[in-house]
N, C-alpha and C positions, 0 to 999 in steps of 0.2 A: 694498328701495327701489332703483329704477334710477338716479335722479338725486337728489343732495342738494347744495343750495347753501346755504352759511351765511356771512352777512356779506360777500357777494361785492361787491368794488369793482373798478372799472377807471378809472384816472385817466390822462388824457393831458396832457402839458405842451406848450403851444403858445407858445413864447417865454416871456413872464412870466405868461401866463394858465394856470390849472389848470382842466381840464374834467373833471368827475366824470360820466363816461358811465353808470356803475353806482355806486350809492351805498348799499351795504348791502342786497343782495338775499338774502332767505331763500326757498327754494323746494324742495319735495320733489315728485317725480314717480314714481309707481309703475309697474312694468312693466305694459303693456297699456293705459295711459291714452292719451287723445287730447286734446291740449292745443293751444289757440290762444293765441299771444302777440300782444297788440295795443298800440297806443300811437301818438301823433302823431310826426312827424319830430322827431328829437332826444331821444326818450323813453328811448333805450337798448336798444330791441328788437333792432336789428341787432348791437350789441355783445354782447348776451346770446346771440344766435344764434351769433356767432363763437366765443364761449367754450364754449357747449354743444357746438359742432362741433369743438372742439380746434384751431381755427384761430387762436386767441388765448389768452392766459393772464391770469388776474386779477392786479390789483396787490396785492390783499389778500383775505382770506377763503378759503373752501374749496369745492372742487368735487370731488365723488366721483361717478364714472360706473361703474355696474355693478361696484362694489367696487374700482375703480381710483382712486387719489388723483391727480387730474389736475393740481392746483395744484403748480407746481414742476417738472413734466416738461420735459425739453429737447425740441428740435425733432424729433429722430429718434424719441424715445419718443412724442411727440404724433402723428406721422405713422403710426406702427405702431398706435396705439390707434384713430385715425380709420379706418384701413382695416379693422380687426377689428370695431369696435363701431358705426360710424355710416354711414348711407346718406344722401346729399344729393340734394335735388331743388331746382333753381333756376328762377327765372322765365324765364331765357333758354335753358333746356334744356341748353346746354353739350355738345352732341353733336359728334362728329367728322363733318364734312359729307360727305366722300366715302367713308364707311365704312358698311357695312350695319348694320341694327338689331342683328343678332346679334353682330357684332364690337364694336359700341358697348357692349353689355351684358356682353360677355366681359372688357372692359378691367380692372375691379377684380380679376378672378380671375387675370389675368396678373401683376398686381402682387403677388398673394398666392401666386404660385408653383404654381397649380393646373395639372394636366396638360391638354393640348389636348383630349383626348376628354371629360374631366370638365367643362372649361370650356364646351364646346359643349352638353353635356347640360343643365347647370345654366342656361345662358343661354336655351336653347329652352324649358325648363320655366318659367322666370320670365316670358318673353314670352307664353307661353300664359296664365299667371296674370293678366296685365294685358290680355288680350283681343287680343293681336297675333300669335298663332300663324301666321297667314297672311301676315304682312308681314316675316318675319325677314330676307329678302334685300334689302329696300327700303332705299335710303339716305334720310337725313333730307329731302332736297329732293323725294322721291317720297311723302312722308307729309304729312298735315294737321298743323296745330298741336297738336291734341289727341293725335294718334298720336305725335308727337315727344315730348310730355310723358309719354305712357305708356312710351315707350322709356326716357326718363330715370328714370322710377319703377322700371322693371324693373332698370336698371343699379344704382339705389340699393338694391334688394332682393336682388340676386343673391348677395351675401356673407352673407345671413342676419344683418343687423346687429341689435343690441339696440335701436337707436334710429334712426327715420327722421325727418330734419330737412328741412322744406320751407319755402323762403323765397319768399313771394309766388308760389306755384306756378301760379296762374291769371292772373297779371298780363298775359300776352300772349295770352290766349284770350278768345273771345266768351262771352257769358253762358251759352249752351246748352252749349258745350264745357266751360266752367268747372264747371257743374253735374255733368256726366258725370265729370270728374276728381275732384270732391269725393265723389261716390257711390263711386268706386273707393277713395278713401282710407278711407271708412267701411267698405267690405268688407274692406280690409286690416286695419283696426283690429279688426273683428269676428273676424278670423282670428288675432288675437293680437299684431299689430304695435303697438309703441309709437310714436306719431306726435306731433311738435311742429310746428305750422304757424305761421309768422310772417306776419301779414297786417294790412292797414289796413282791410279790407272786412268790415263787420258780417255780411253774408250768407254770407261764407266762414267766418268764425269760428263762425257758428251751427251748422255741421256738426260742430264739435268737441263733446266732452263736458264740457270745462272751459275757461274763458277767464281768462287772467291779463293784466291791463292795467298797463302801465308809464307813469310820468310822472316826468320829471326824474331818471331812473335808479333809481326806487323802485317797488315793487309797490304800487299803490293799489287794486287790485281782484283778487280771486281767487274765482271763483264757478263753480258747476255750471250748465250749460245745461239746457234741457228734455231733450235727448238724454241728458245725464249724469244727470238725475234719473229717467230711465227712463220719461218721459212721451212 
């Protein structure tokens, strides 16, 4: 099992008020799954995303990621685990604006201490994988929105993470480009990547093989999609 959540809680104290962003979430995700997390504003999906991504820790309960017991890790250990196990794709791309696509994709490898020659090789290979082999020297402002998101996906993939986390990955894209990006996610999943997408859009979630819906910090639905059923 790649992800195991048991009795996960995240409680915030705002003055005298106690907010239960997550209120006892149980969830297992196997390696190779393609999961969409949905829910209205305030449902807990962003909090769950932050905990899955080791950007936050639970107040109670247990989170195990690829054999690592995440609950209770300190900030340094969380950062090390994030860099080794997780690739992030954000709605706003989060690319360095005056840096080439190649250099943007190399960035996680620099943090990982990979040699310059190996960084370049892996970054070029990953950009090819997402269909941008001919754009490696272009900066973000020379690329379309869809191409920028492909660079961001390549950056997320370059460390060969066990988990790809995407937060509203098509939120800044038109419908045609959104479809192209979701097709790419499908291809990556078919190649063996485990993907968790947080989205509020039903048409985006329909690309996943499984949909988990949150409400008031709890899982209220966990179902296979038509793709997940093999139809």
